C-alpha positions in Angstrom: 0.0 -0.1 0.0 1.2 3.6 -0.7 1.2 6.7 2.2 -1.6 8.2 -0.1 -3.8 5.0 0.7 -7.6 6.4 2.6 -7.8 3.3 4.7 -4.9 2.7 7.0 -4.4 -1.3 7.6 -2.8 -4.2 9.4 -2.8 -7.7 8.3 -2.9 -10.2 11.5 -2.6 -13.9 10.6 -3.5 -16.3 13.4 -0.8 -19.1 13.9 -0.5 -19.0 17.8 -3.0 -22.5 18.1 -2.3 -26.0 19.5 -2.2 -27.7 16.6 -4.0 -30.3 18.2 -5.5 -31.7 15.1 -1.7 -32.2 13.7 -0.4 -33.9 16.6 0.5 -30.7 18.5 2.8 -29.0 15.9 3.5 -25.8 15.2 0.7 -26.1 12.4 2.1 -22.5 10.4 5.5 -23.9 10.3 4.4 -27.3 8.7 5.2 -27.3 4.9 3.1 -27.1 1.8 4.5 -27.2 -1.5 7.8 -26.5 -0.2 7.4 -23.5 2.1 6.1 -23.3 5.5 2.4 -22.6 5.7 2.5 -19.3 6.8 4.3 -18.0 4.1 1.1 -18.2 2.0 -1.1 -15.9 3.7 2.0 -13.7 4.8 2.8 -13.3 0.2 -0.7 -13.0 -0.2 -1.7 -10.2 2.3 1.6 -7.9 2.3 0.5 -6.0 -0.7 -2.9 -4.8 0.7 -1.5 -3.8 4.6 0.6 -1.4 5.7 1.8 -3.6 8.3 1.9 -7.1 8.9 1.7 -8.8 12.0 1.6 -12.4 13.1 0.2 -14.0 15.6 2.3 -16.7 17.2 2.6 -18.1 20.8 6.2 -20.5 20.0 8.6 -20.4 17.4 9.0 -16.7 17.1 12.4 -16.6 15.0 10.5 -19.1 12.7 7.7 -16.5 12.0 10.1 -13.3 12.3 11.0 -13.1 8.2 7.3 -13.2 7.3 6.3 -10.1 9.7 6.3 -6.8 10.6 5.5 -7.7 14.5 5.0 -10.6 16.4 2.0 -11.2 19.0 1.3 -13.3 21.8 -1.9 -13.9 23.6 -2.2 -12.4 26.4 -3.1 -15.7 28.3 -0.5 -18.1 29.4 1.2 -19.6 26.3 0.0 -23.2 27.4 -4.0 -22.4 28.1 -3.8 -21.9 24.0 -7.4 -19.5 24.7 -8.4 -19.9 20.7 -7.9 -17.1 17.8 -10.0 -14.6 19.5 -7.1 -14.2 22.2 -4.8 -13.3 19.3 -7.2 -10.7 17.7 -7.7 -9.4 21.0 -4.2 -9.2 22.1 -3.6 -7.3 18.5 -6.2 -4.5 19.0 -4.7 -2.3 21.7 -1.4 -2.2 20.0 -2.9 -0.9 17.0 -1.9 2.9 16.3 -4.9 5.2 16.2 -4.5 5.7 12.4 -5.2 2.4 11.9 -8.5 1.5 10.6 -9.1 -2.0 9.5 -7.7 -5.4 10.9 -7.5 -7.3 7.9 -7.4 -11.1 9.4 -6.4 -14.6 8.2 -5.7 -17.7 9.6 -2.9 -19.3 8.5 -3.7 -22.4 7.4 -5.5 -21.7 4.0 -2.7 -21.4 1.3 -5.0 -22.2 -1.3 -5.9 -18.3 -0.9 -4.1 -16.9 -3.3 -3.0 -13.2 -3.9 -6.0 -12.8 -6.8 -8.4 -14.4 -3.9 -7.1 -11.6 -1.1 -7.2 -9.0 -3.8 -11.0 -9.6 -4.5 -12.1 -10.1 -1.0 -10.4 -6.4 -0.2 -12.4 -5.1 -3.1 -15.7 -6.0 -2.1 -15.3 -5.6 1.7 -13.9 -1.4 0.1 -17.6 -1.3 -1.4 -18.8 -1.1 2.2 -16.0 -0.5 4.4 -17.4 0.3 7.5 -19.0 -3.2 7.5 -17.4 -6.3 9.1 -17.0 -9.2 6.5 -15.9 -12.1 6.2 -15.9 -15.4 3.7 -18.1 -17.9 2.9 -17.9 -20.6 0.9 -20.3 -23.8 -0.4 -18.6 -25.8 2.6 -19.8 -23.0 5.0 -18.6 -19.5 7.2 -15.4 -18.8 7.2 -15.0 -16.4 10.2 -11.2 -16.3 10.4 -11.0 -14.1 6.6 -12.4 -11.2 7.9 -12.5 -7.1 7.0 -12.7 -6.0 10.9 -13.2 -2.1 10.8 -11.9 -0.4 13.8 -15.8 0.5 14.8 -16.0 -3.5 15.8 -13.1 -3.7 17.8 -14.7 -2.3 21.5 -17.4 -4.8 21.1 -15.0 -7.4 20.1 -12.8 -6.7 23.1 -15.7 -6.6 25.8 -17.0 -10.1 24.2 -14.0 -11.5 24.7 -13.5 -10.2 28.1 -16.5 -11.3 29.5 -15.4 -15.0 28.6 -16.3 -15.7 25.3 -14.5 -17.2 22.8 -16.4 -18.6 19.8 -16.8 -15.9 16.7 -20.0 -17.5 15.5 -21.3 -15.8 18.8 -19.9 -12.3 18.5 -21.0 -12.2 14.7 -24.6 -12.9 16.3 -24.2 -9.9 18.2 -23.2 -7.4 16.0 -25.7 -4.6 15.8 -25.8 -5.2 12.1 -25.5 -8.1 10.5 -21.7 -8.9 8.9 -21.3 -9.1 5.1 -20.2 -12.4 3.4 -18.2 -12.5 0.4 -18.3 -15.9 -1.2 -14.9 -17.5 -2.2 -14.2 -20.7 -4.1 -14.2 -23.6 -1.7 -11.1 -24.5 -3.0 -9.2 -21.6 -2.1 -10.7 -22.4 1.8 -9.7 -25.7 2.0 -7.1 -25.9 5.2 -4.5 -27.8 6.3 -7.4 -30.1 8.3 -8.7 -31.0 4.8 -5.3 -31.3 2.8 -2.2 -33.3 3.4 1.2 -31.9 4.2 4.7 -32.3 2.8 7.5 -33.9 5.5 
């Protein structure tokens, strides 16, 4: 993005999970087609944001090459409090100039730069609304465009003890908008083989 961009954005890749469905491995560092999974969203999102952050709770030296900044959950590392913990650790640290958080999990390498560009282009048509992706397989809440106006609600929701994104979206003052995406683009690590 250029300095003249009307909307300052930070991209946040969520890579702080426990990896329970992959035997406790650090999912973002598992390899797919010769590259760690985290490299795919990092490459795709970077041109669309002013800064790229990664939420990771282990192996920071391996994530550092892909991010401008690394974050850890506020909860103890061993609790792995879920994706909302990573998001809510980031929100208070965003500069006042940042108006949008562009969110991605670390495990959907099929989301190419072109897919991300399409998502952002559609979100810009209603930039003050929360957007997330949807495919034939269902909703993908962690691929999201989240404007600043929603951040206090998100923080309050998490601090109340809630952890499920779909319950948060049900509480929004106006419904989030969905952007349809090819199901193949949204296949995640739990649905595809990985390389050694």
